[in-house]
C-alpha positions in Angstrom: 84.1 111.4 56.3 85.7 112.0 59.6 87.8 109.4 61.3 85.2 109.1 64.0 82.8 107.7 61.5 85.2 105.7 59.3 84.3 102.1 60.1 86.8 100.8 57.6 89.6 102.2 59.8 88.8 101.3 63.4 92.3 102.3 64.7 91.8 105.8 63.4 88.3 105.9 64.9 89.6 104.8 68.3 92.7 106.9 68.4 90.8 110.0 67.3 88.6 109.8 70.3 89.4 112.5 73.0 89.5 109.7 75.6 92.4 108.0 73.7 94.5 111.2 73.5 96.1 110.3 76.8 97.6 107.1 75.5 101.4 107.5 75.4 102.9 108.1 72.0 104.9 104.8 72.1 101.7 102.9 72.9 99.8 104.7 70.1 102.6 103.7 67.7 102.4 100.1 68.9 98.6 100.1 68.3 99.0 101.5 64.8 101.7 99.0 64.0 99.4 96.2 65.2 96.6 97.6 63.0 98.9 97.7 60.0 100.2 94.1 60.6 96.6 92.8 60.9 95.1 94.9 58.1 93.9 91.9 56.2 92.0 90.4 59.1 91.0 93.6 60.9 91.2 94.0 64.7 88.9 91.1 65.5 86.7 93.2 67.8 84.8 91.1 70.3 82.5 94.1 71.0 80.9 96.4 68.4 82.9 99.6 67.8 80.2 101.8 69.4 80.4 99.7 72.6 84.2 100.1 72.7 83.8 103.8 72.1 81.3 104.1 74.9 83.6 102.1 77.2 86.5 104.5 76.6 84.2 107.5 77.3 83.2 106.1 80.7 86.8 105.4 81.5 87.8 108.9 80.7 85.0 110.1 83.0 86.5 108.0 85.7 90.0 109.5 85.2 91.5 106.4 83.6 95.1 106.7 82.4 96.6 105.9 79.0 97.5 102.3 80.1 93.9 101.7 81.1 92.7 103.0 77.7 95.1 100.9 75.8 94.3 97.7 77.8 90.6 98.3 77.2 91.1 98.5 73.5 93.5 95.6 73.2 91.3 93.2 75.3 88.5 93.4 72.7 90.8 93.8 69.6 92.0 90.2 69.7 94.1 90.3 66.6 96.0 93.3 67.7 96.5 91.9 71.1 97.9 88.6 69.8 100.3 90.5 67.6 101.5 92.8 70.4 101.5 90.4 73.4 105.1 89.2 73.3 106.4 92.8 73.2 103.9 94.0 75.8 105.4 91.6 78.4 108.8 93.2 77.9 108.0 96.8 77.1 104.6 97.5 78.7 104.3 95.1 81.7 101.5 97.3 83.3 99.4 97.0 80.2 100.1 93.3 80.0 98.9 93.0 83.7 95.7 94.8 82.9 95.0 92.5 80.0 95.7 89.4 82.2 93.3 90.7 84.8 90.5 91.1 82.2 91.2 87.5 81.0 91.1 86.2 84.5 87.7 88.0 85.0 86.4 85.9 82.1 86.7 82.8 84.5 84.2 84.5 86.8 81.8 85.3 83.9 82.0 81.6 82.8 81.3 80.4 86.4 78.3 82.8 86.7 76.9 81.4 83.4 77.1 77.9 84.9 75.1 79.1 88.0 72.7 81.7 86.5 70.2 82.6 89.2 72.1 80.7 91.9 73.3 81.8 95.3 77.0 81.8 94.4 77.3 85.6 93.6 79.0 86.5 96.9 81.7 83.9 96.2 82.2 85.0 92.7 82.7 88.6 93.8 85.3 87.4 96.2 87.0 85.3 93.6 87.1 88.3 91.1 88.9 90.6 93.5 91.2 87.8 94.6 92.4 87.1 91.0 92.7 90.8 89.9 96.1 92.0 90.9 95.9 95.5 89.4 92.8 97.2 90.7 92.5 99.4 87.6 91.0 96.3 86.0 87.8 96.8 87.9 86.8 100.1 86.4 87.5 98.7 82.9 85.1 95.8 83.7 82.5 98.2 85.0 82.8 100.6 82.0 82.6 97.8 79.4 79.5 96.2 81.1 77.7 99.6 81.2 78.4 100.1 77.5 77.1 96.6 76.7 74.0 97.2 78.7 73.3 100.5 76.9 73.4 98.6 73.6 71.6 95.5 74.9 68.3 96.3 73.2 69.8 94.8 70.0 70.4 91.5 71.6 68.1 88.5 71.7 66.1 88.4 75.0 68.0 85.4 76.6 71.4 87.1 76.0 70.0 90.4 77.2 68.6 88.9 80.4 71.9 87.0 81.1 73.8 90.2 80.6 71.5 92.0 83.0 71.6 89.2 85.6 75.4 89.3 85.5 75.3 93.0 86.0 73.0 92.8 89.0 75.0 90.0 90.6 78.5 91.2 90.1 79.1 94.6 88.5 76.5 96.8 90.2 77.4 95.5 93.8 81.1 96.1 93.0 80.5 99.6 91.7 78.4 100.3 94.8 81.0 99.0 97.2 83.8 100.9 95.4 81.8 104.1 95.7 81.6 104.6 91.9 78.0 105.8 92.1 78.0 107.4 88.7 78.3 104.0 87.1 76.4 102.2 89.9 73.1 103.9 89.4 73.0 103.3 85.7 74.1 99.7 85.9 71.4 99.0 88.4 68.7 100.9 86.4 69.5 99.2 83.1 69.7 95.7 84.7 66.4 96.3 86.4 64.9 97.5 83.1 65.8 94.3 81.4 65.1 91.8 84.2 61.8 93.3 85.4 60.5 95.5 82.5 56.9 95.8 83.8 57.9 97.1 87.2 60.4 99.4 85.7 57.9 100.9 83.3 55.3 101.4 86.0 57.7 103.4 88.3 59.0 105.3 85.3 55.4 106.3 84.4 54.8 107.4 88.0 57.9 109.6 87.8 56.9 111.1 84.4 53.4 111.9 85.5 54.6 114.3 88.2 57.9 115.3 86.5 56.8 118.9 85.5 55.3 119.6 89.0 58.4 118.2 90.7 60.7 120.3 88.4 58.8 123.5 89.3 58.9 122.6 92.9 62.7 122.0 92.8 63.2 125.4 91.1 61.2 127.1 93.9 63.4 125.3 96.5 66.6 126.3 94.8 65.6 129.9 94.7 64.5 130.1 98.4 67.5 128.1 99.6 70.0 130.1 97.5 68.7 133.4 98.8 69.0 132.2 102.4 72.5 130.9 101.9 73.7 134.2 100.3 72.2 136.1 103.2 74.5 134.1 105.5 77.5 134.7 103.3 77.8 131.1 102.1 78.9 130.4 98.5 77.1 127.2 97.5 76.0 125.3 94.4 72.4 123.9 94.6 71.1 121.4 92.1 68.2 119.0 91.9 69.2 115.4 92.6 68.1 112.9 90.0 66.1 109.9 91.1 67.0 106.4 90.0 64.2 103.9 89.3 66.0 100.9 90.9 66.7 102.8 94.1 63.1 104.0 94.3 61.9 100.4 93.9 64.3 99.1 96.6 63.2 101.8 99.0 59.5 101.0 98.4 60.4 97.3 99.1 62.5 98.1 102.2 60.0 100.5 103.8 56.9 98.8 102.5 55.4 102.1 101.4 53.7 103.2 98.2 55.4 105.4 95.7 53.8 108.6 96.9 55.0 108.3 100.5 58.7 108.3 99.8 60.5 111.2 101.3 63.3 111.7 98.8 61.4 111.9 95.5 61.9 115.6 95.8 65.6 116.2 96.6 68.4 118.8 96.2 72.1 118.7 96.7 74.1 121.5 98.2 77.9 121.8 97.4 80.2 123.9 99.6 83.9 124.6 99.9 84.8 122.9 103.2 83.5 120.8 106.1 82.6 123.8 108.3 80.6 125.1 105.4 78.6 121.8 105.4 77.4 122.4 109.0 76.8 126.1 108.4 74.6 125.2 105.4 72.8 122.5 107.5 72.0 125.2 110.0 70.5 127.4 107.3 68.3 124.5 106.0 67.0 123.7 109.4 66.3 127.4 110.2 64.4 127.8 106.9 62.3 124.6 107.1 61.2 122.2 109.8 63.3 119.1 110.0 61.6 115.7 109.9 62.4 113.7 113.1 64.7 110.7 112.7 65.6 111.6 109.1 69.0 113.1 109.7 72.3 111.2 109.0 75.8 112.6 109.6 78.1 110.6 107.3 80.8 113.2 107.6 81.4 112.5 111.3 80.7 108.8 110.8 81.5 107.9 107.2 80.0 104.8 105.7 82.2 101.7 105.5 82.9 102.5 101.8 84.1 106.0 102.8 81.0 107.8 101.6 80.7 111.2 103.3 77.8 113.6 103.3 75.1 115.2 105.4 71.5 113.9 104.8 68.4 115.6 106.2 64.7 115.6 105.4 62.6 118.7 106.0 59.1 120.0 105.4 59.8 122.3 102.5 57.5 124.8 100.7 53.8 123.9 100.8 54.5 121.4 103.6 56.0 118.8 101.2 58.7 116.6 102.3 62.1 117.4 100.8 65.5 115.6 101.1 68.6 117.8 101.2 72.2 116.4 100.8 75.1 118.7 101.8 78.7 117.9 101.0 82.0 119.5 99.9 82.9 119.5 96.2 85.7 116.9 96.9 83.2 114.7 98.7 80.9 115.0 95.7 83.6 113.9 93.3 84.3 111.1 95.7 80.7 110.1 95.7 80.4 110.3 91.9 83.7 108.6 91.0 84.7 106.6 94.1 88.2 105.2 93.9 88.6 106.9 90.5 88.4 110.3 92.2 91.7 109.5 93.9 93.3 108.8 90.6 91.9 112.0 89.1 92.9 114.2 92.0 96.1 112.4 92.9 98.5 115.1 91.6 99.0 117.9 94.1 97.3 116.0 96.9 98.7 116.2 100.4 100.0 113.3 102.5 96.5 113.1 104.1 95.1 112.5 100.6 97.5 109.7 100.0 96.5 108.1 103.3 92.9 108.3 102.3 93.8 106.5 99.1 95.6 103.8 101.1 92.6 103.4 103.3 90.3 103.1 100.3 92.5 100.4 98.7 92.7 98.6 102.0 88.9 98.7 102.2 88.6 97.4 98.6 90.6 94.3 99.7 88.2 93.8 102.6 84.9 94.6 101.0 84.1 91.1 99.9 83.6 90.0 103.5 80.2 91.7 103.3 77.2 89.4 103.3 74.7 91.4 101.3 74.4 94.1 98.7 73.5 97.1 100.8 75.8 100.2 100.7 76.9 99.7 104.4 79.2 96.9 105.3 77.7 94.6 107.9 79.7 95.2 111.1 83.3 95.7 111.7 85.9 94.0 109.5 88.9 93.1 111.6 89.9 89.9 110.1 91.7 88.8 106.9 92.2 91.0 103.9 91.1 89.6 100.6 94.6 88.6 99.7 94.9 86.6 102.9 92.2 84.3 101.6 92.0 81.8 98.7 88.9 80.9 96.7 88.8 77.4 95.4 86.1 75.8 93.3 84.0 72.7 93.7 83.6 70.4 90.6 80.3 72.3 90.0 82.0 75.7 90.1 80.8 76.8 93.5 83.3 79.0 95.4 84.7 77.9 98.8 86.4 80.7 100.8 89.5 79.4 102.7 92.4 80.8 104.7 95.8 81.2 103.0 97.7 77.9 103.2 94.5 75.8 103.2 94.7 72.2 102.0 92.3 69.8 100.3 91.4 68.5 103.7 90.4 72.1 104.8 88.3 72.3 101.6 86.5 69.0 102.4 85.6 70.2 105.9 84.3 73.5 104.6 82.1 71.6 102.1 80.6 69.5 104.9 81.9 68.0 108.2 81.1 64.4 107.0 82.9 65.0 103.7 86.0 65.9 105.8 85.7 62.9 108.1 85.4 60.5 105.1 88.1 62.3 103.0 90.7 59.9 101.8 92.2 61.8 98.8 91.8 64.7 96.5 92.2 65.9 92.9 93.1 69.4 92.0 92.3 70.3 88.4 92.0 66.6 87.6 95.4 65.7 89.2 95.7 63.6 92.4 97.5 65.6 95.1 98.5 64.8 98.7 96.2 66.0 101.5 98.7 68.6 102.7 98.9 70.2 99.2 98.6 74.1 99.5 95.6 75.2 97.4 95.7 78.3 95.2 92.9 80.7 94.2 91.0 79.3 91.2 91.9 75.6 91.9 89.0 73.2 91.1 89.0 70.6 93.9 87.4 67.1 93.9 87.3 65.3 97.2 87.7 61.5 97.1 85.7 59.9 100.0 85.1 56.5 101.6 81.6 55.3 102.2 82.3 55.3 105.9 85.3 56.7 107.7 86.6 58.8 110.5 89.3 61.5 110.9 92.9 60.5 111.6 94.6 61.9 114.7 97.7 62.9 112.8 95.6 65.5 111.0 95.7 67.5 114.2 99.5 67.5 114.4 100.4 71.0 113.1 103.8 69.9 111.9 102.2 67.5 109.4 100.5 70.4 107.6 97.1 68.7 107.0 94.9 71.5 108.3 95.4 75.2 108.1 91.9 76.3 109.1 91.0 76.6 112.8 87.4 75.7 111.8 88.6 72.4 110.3 90.7 71.5 113.3 87.8 72.2 115.6 85.6 69.8 113.7 88.3 67.1 114.0 88.7 67.8 117.7 85.0 67.6 118.3 84.9 64.2 116.7 87.6 62.8 119.0 86.1 64.6 122.1 83.1 62.3 121.7 85.2 59.2 122.3 85.6 57.8 125.8 88.6 58.8 127.8 90.3 55.3 127.7 90.4 55.4 123.9 91.8 58.9 123.9 94.5 58.0 126.5 95.5 55.0 124.4 95.6 57.0 121.2 97.5 59.9 122.8 100.1 57.4 124.3 100.7 55.8 120.8 101.1 59.2 119.1 103.5 60.5 121.7 105.5 57.3 122.0 105.9 57.2 118.2 107.2 60.8 118.2 109.6 60.3 121.1 110.9 57.1 119.6 111.5 58.9 116.4 113.5 61.5 118.2 115.4 59.0 120.3 113.6 60.1 123.6 111.7 56.9 124.3 113.2 56.6 127.7 112.5 60.2 128.8 110.3 60.8 131.9 107.1 62.9 131.3 106.6 64.0 134.9 108.9 67.1 134.7 106.9 68.6 131.7 103.4 67.9 132.9 103.0 71.3 134.5 104.1 73.0 131.3 100.9 71.6 129.6 98.6 72.0 132.6 98.3 68.2 132.9 98.1 66.6 136.3 99.0 63.1 135.2 100.6 61.4 132.1 97.1 60.2 131.1 95.9 63.8 131.1 98.8 64.7 128.8 98.0 61.7 126.5 94.4 63.0 126.2 95.6 66.5 125.3 97.8 65.0 122.6 95.0 62.7 121.3 92.6 65.7 121.0 95.2 67.9 119.2 95.4 70.5 122.0 99.1 69.6 122.5 101.3 68.4 119.6 103.7 65.5 120.2 106.4 67.7 118.8 105.7 70.2 121.6 106.2 67.5 124.2 109.5 66.4 122.6 110.7 70.0 122.5 109.8 70.5 126.2 111.7 67.3 127.1 114.8 68.7 125.3 114.6 72.0 127.0 114.6 70.6 130.5 117.4 71.9 132.7 119.1 68.8 134.0 121.5 68.6 137.0 125.0 69.4 135.8 127.6 66.7 136.4 130.1 67.5 139.0 132.9 69.6 137.5 136.2 67.6 137.7 139.4 68.8 139.3 141.6 70.0 136.5 144.7 72.1 136.3 143.9 75.8 137.0 142.6 77.6 133.9 140.9 81.0 133.4 137.3 80.7 134.6 135.6 82.1 131.6 133.5 80.8 128.8 135.2 80.1 125.6 133.7 79.7 122.1 134.9 76.4 120.7 134.9 77.7 117.1 132.6 78.9 114.4 131.8 75.4 113.2 131.0 73.9 116.6 128.9 76.7 118.1 129.6 75.3 121.6 130.9 76.7 124.9 133.0 74.7 127.4 133.0 76.1 130.9 136.2 76.2 132.9 138.5 74.9 130.2 140.4 76.7 127.6 142.3 75.8 124.5 140.4 72.5 123.8 139.1 71.0 120.6 135.3 70.4 120.7 133.5 68.0 118.5 130.0 66.5 118.2 130.0 62.8 119.1 129.0 60.6 116.2 127.3 58.0 118.4 124.4 60.2 119.4 124.8 63.4 117.4 123.1 65.9 119.6 121.4 68.9 117.9 120.9 72.5 119.0 118.1 72.7 121.6 118.9 69.3 123.1 120.5 68.9 126.6 124.3 68.1 126.1 127.3 67.2 128.2 131.0 67.0 127.4 133.5 64.2 127.8 137.2 65.0 127.8 139.0 62.4 125.6 142.7 61.5 125.6 143.5 62.7 122.1 140.4 64.4 120.5 139.5 67.1 122.9 136.0 67.4 124.3 133.4 65.0 122.8 129.8 66.4 123.1 127.0 63.8 123.8 123.4 63.7 124.8 123.2 62.9 128.5 121.3 59.6 127.8 123.8 58.4 125.2 124.8 54.8 126.0 128.4 55.4 125.0 128.6 58.5 127.2 127.1 56.6 130.2 129.7 53.8 129.9 132.6 56.3 129.6 131.4 58.5 132.4 130.9 55.5 134.7 134.5 54.6 134.2 136.0 58.1 134.3 133.5 60.5 136.0 136.3 63.1 136.4 136.4 63.7 132.6 132.8 64.9 132.4 132.5 68.6 131.5 129.5 71.1 131.4 128.9 72.2 127.8 126.4 74.7 126.5 125.2 75.5 123.0 126.5 78.8 121.6 125.9 80.5 118.3 125.5 78.1 115.4 126.0 78.3 111.7 126.1 75.8 108.9 123.7 73.2 110.4 124.3 69.9 112.2 124.4 66.3 111.1 121.9 63.7 112.3 121.5 60.0 111.4 118.0 58.9 110.4 116.8 55.4 110.0 113.9 54.4 107.6 112.0 51.2 107.2 109.9 51.1 104.0 108.4 48.9 101.3 110.8 48.6 98.5 109.0 50.3 95.7 109.7 52.3 92.5 110.6 56.0 93.0 111.0 55.5 96.8 114.5 57.1 96.9 113.4 59.9 94.6 110.4 60.7 96.9 112.6 60.7 100.0 115.3 63.0 98.6 112.7 65.4 97.0 111.0 65.7 100.4 114.3 66.4 102.2 115.2 69.0 99.6 111.8 70.7 100.0 112.4 71.0 103.7 115.7 72.7 103.1 117.8 69.9 104.6 120.7 68.2 103.0 121.7 64.5 102.5 125.3 63.8 103.4 125.3 60.0 103.1 122.9 57.2 102.3 123.2 53.4 103.0 120.4 50.9 102.2 119.9 47.2 102.9 117.1 45.0 101.5 115.4 42.6 103.9 115.2 39.3 102.2 111.7 37.8 101.8 109.9 40.8 103.3 109.9 43.2 100.4 111.2 45.9 102.7 114.3 48.1 102.7 116.2 49.6 105.6 117.9 53.0 104.9 120.2 55.0 107.0 120.6 58.6 106.0 123.0 61.2 107.4 121.2 64.5 107.1 122.4 68.1 107.7 119.6 70.0 109.4 119.4 73.5 111.0 118.2 72.4 114.4 116.1 69.9 116.4 112.8 71.4 115.3 113.6 71.0 111.6 114.6 67.3 112.2 111.3 66.6 114.1 109.2 68.1 111.3 111.2 66.2 108.6 110.8 62.9 110.4 107.1 63.4 110.6 106.8 64.1 106.9 109.1 61.2 106.0 106.9 58.8 107.9 103.9 60.1 105.9 105.4 59.1 102.6 103.7 56.1 100.8 105.2 52.8 101.9 107.3 54.3 104.8 106.6 52.3 107.9 109.1 53.9 110.2 111.2 57.1 110.2 113.2 57.7 113.4 116.4 59.1 114.6 119.2 56.5 114.6 120.5 55.8 118.1 
C-alpha cells in the first residue's frame, strides 16, 4: 500500500504529498521526530486526514511556502504541535507566528458561533485581520474552510449549516476582497448550496438544461474569434468562462431579472501577452460583433479597489445572442485567480514595480475592512486609518466595537451609546476593574459600569488627562456642555482654569495678554472655551509662561565682553552681558524650562535664577535693583527639580500609587517629606521631583490630582 493511502502512518501520508515537498528538510525532520515521540497517541488530528490533504493541495495552488504548509499541518495535529511548540519558538519563529495566528482566529469563530445569523460579521472580519500579524495565516484559513466545506455532506445538518454560515459571513468576503477568486467562487457556491439548497438546485438545473447548447455555442465563438485574432497577428488564448451558481443568483437579485435574461451566461475569456494587446483584442471583438451599449468596463485604466484588472464587454455574438468577453494579460489572470498569492508565486525575478504592487496590495489588505458591504468594490475612497491603527474591543455579549488606537473605556462607552458614556462611572476589562484612562487593546472584553443618572465631567475634555482618544467621543461630551447656559459654563471654566493655574503656581497671572491667542474677547469668553474643552487649561498655562515680559533694566557693572555665555551643561542658562559667573536655579521658586525667568546677582553664589513673580526675588530686587540680570534658557539636559505639594486622604498604598504614577510618567523622585494632619485623616506630602520641562510637570500634576483620595496636587510656592 502506498504511503498516500496508509492511514496508520499519517506523517508519511502527509509528507509524501507533492504539496509537502517544499517543507524545508529541518522542518520535515522535526515533524517526523514529533510523530515518533507521539506514536502511541497519534497526531491528534482535529480534521480528518482527507480534509488536511485537501487543505495542503489548495495552499500549493496558492503558492504557499514550506512554513505555511508546516503550520497548516501542525495546527490540526495537536499532539505534534504540543511536542514541538517549545523548540518552534526558538528555531522556527515564523512557523510559531503562523500557528499563533490560527489560534487567534479561533476567537473569531467562537464569537461568530455566539451570534449566528447576527449583524456582527463586519466587526468580526475587522477583528480577524487586526489580530493576524502574519498575513499568510489568511490563505491557510481559507484553504482549510474550503476543504471542510467540500467534506461537509458527512456532517449533521446543524453543523453543516453553521459551517456554511461562517463561510458566507467571514471566509468568502475575505477571499473576495483579497482577490483570491479561485477560492472565493467555490466558497460561495458551497455555502449557498448548504444554506439554500432548493434555490441552488433550481439554478443548477437551469444551467444543466442548456449546458450542451451553451457548450456548442462557446466552441463556435472560440473558433470565429480565434480566426479573427490570428488575422490581426495577435497571439491569444481563448477559453469559455465557467459560471458560478451563487454569482448567477446574486446577479438575478441585483438586476431583478429572470435567469434567461442574464448577459453573461455565455462568456469567454481572452488572454494576451501585454496591455497593448488587451486593447488590440478589444478592437477585434468590437469589429467582429456589435457591442451592447453601457456594458463595457475598463478595469485596466481604472482598477477596482481590490486591484482587479481586466476589460469587460458584452456583444451580440453569433445568432444575435448576448455574449460576455473578458480580456486581460496572463499576469492579470494569475492575479485574478490567486490574488495576493500571485505575488508570492511570482515574487522571484519581479521588478521593483512588482514589489511596489505587492506593497500596495498589502496596504489595501490592511484597509479593506473599512468596507461596509460584501460587494467586490470598496465603497468610496479609503483615506483614513489603516487596520493596525484601529483596535477592536468586545462588549460582554461579544459584539465588536471599532475604536481608534489609544482608545479608553470611556471612548468605548460613548461608542456603545451616548447615554452610556454620560453615565459611565467605571469599567472592567476581562473582568478586572481598570481606570477610565486605561488604553484598550484589540480583543479586550469591556464592561461599562454606569450610574442610574449622571452627566459627563469636564475634566474628561482635558487632553492631558487622557480620558478620551476619540474625536467622536469628545464631540459628544462637548455637545452636552454646549446645552448648558453661559453662566454655568463661565463658572465651570473659571474653576477649571484657576485649579490648573494654582497647581502651576500662576494663580496671580493676568489673563488679558493671552486672550487674543485663543480668539477670546474677554476672560469670560476664555472660561467658556475652557469649559467646553475647546481650549485646555494646560494650554492657557503654557501661554502665560511663554509671554515675553519687559526685561528689568540692566545694571551698571564693570565692563565685560558683550556676548552670551553658556553657564554650563548642567544649568542650560545664558546670562547676557556678564562673563565668568556661576549660575544656579533658585530653590525658593525653582523655575522650569519654558517659564519666564530673571537673574539676581548674589554676593557669594553667582547668579540665582528666579521666576519674575517669586516673592523672594521681589523682596531682593526691591532692595538692590542694580543686581537684576536678564537670563535666558539655553540647551538643557538632565532635567530640572520642582517641589510638589499633595493633600490626600491617608490610605493604604497611597505612597505606592503616587510613586508608580511618577515612574510611569518618566519623572524621578529626589525627596519626599510627609506630615499627618491630626484628626482629619489627611496627609500632606512634599515631593521634590526631577522633570524634563514645564509641560511634563503640568501633565504629572493633573494625573496626581486624579489619584483616588488625592484632594490637591500643586506646585509648591
